[in-house]
Structures are given as C-alpha cells and as structure tokens.
N, C-alpha and C positions, 0 to 999 in steps of 0.2 A: 370153232373156233374157241382163242383162247381169251378170258374176260380180262379186256384192260386195265378197267377201275382195281385192279388188286393190286396196278404195278403203274401208273400213272400218278403222277401227283400234280396238285398246282398250288405256287405260294406265291402270295403278291411281291414277297422279297426275295424271289430269287428267282432268276433270268428273265425278269420283268413282267412275272407272273406266264409266261408260255410253261406249255404242259413237259411236264419231264419224267424222266424213270425213277422213279421209288425217292425222288428227292434229294436225290445223287449232283442234281447240276448242270446233268446232261440231257438235253431238249430231247423232244420228240422229231424236230426239226432235225436235229444236228443227226442222229438215226436215219432218215430219211433220204439225207441227202450226202450221205455216208455210202449209202446201199446205191441211191441214183449214180453214180458217180464209179460205180462198179465194185466197192470194196464187198467182199462177200461177209455174212455173216462169222465166219472164224475169224477174218482179219479184223473185224471190229472189237469180237471177244479180246484177240493177242494185245491191240491196243487201248483196250477199257479194259484190264481184268475186273473191274466191280460188275460190272455185269453179264448179265446170263443170257441164253438164247431164248426164254422169257418174256427175259426185258425189251427184245427188239422183234419179237411175236406180237408182243405188245403194243409199238409204237406202230407195227402194220395192222393193227387191229383198231387201234386208237383212231389211224389215219383215214381206213377204209368205214368206219363210223362216221367218221366228221364232213366224210365225202358225201355218205347216202344221207346225212340229213341237211345235205346244206342247203338252200333254199337259195333262189337265183332270181336277183327281180329286175322282168324286164321291160 
C-alpha cells in the first residue's frame, strides 16, 4: 500500500483545512467523489494533469486509513 503521508497535505488556509493532494487544492474528497461517480483513474488524470496515479492511490489509502481508524460512539 502506498504511504499516503507523502502525498496528502492539510493546510488551514486551503480548502478549509480539508486533506488535499500535495497542496494542489484538489481535496481527497474530490478524488473519491470522481471515482464514486464512475470516473476512471485515467479520466481523472486527463481532467487534472497536475495529478499522478500515485496521488489517486494515496487518496484511496488515506480514505482506507481514515475508515479503519474511525470510532463510532453508540
């Protein structure tokens, strides 16, 4: 699995502190939304030339890590 910490940044003044890809202002949420809307990795890369395949994999790894470590209070 890719180490998302090399790709994901959180900056208070950028995208309201949402996790973004390498400070580009493209949020992890954006990437996940595009994938959920049935865009392929290649389509995302075509629409956002600043992104790399590893950026997208890092967004997925970040989401997996976040989900694994989420605590649900019942």
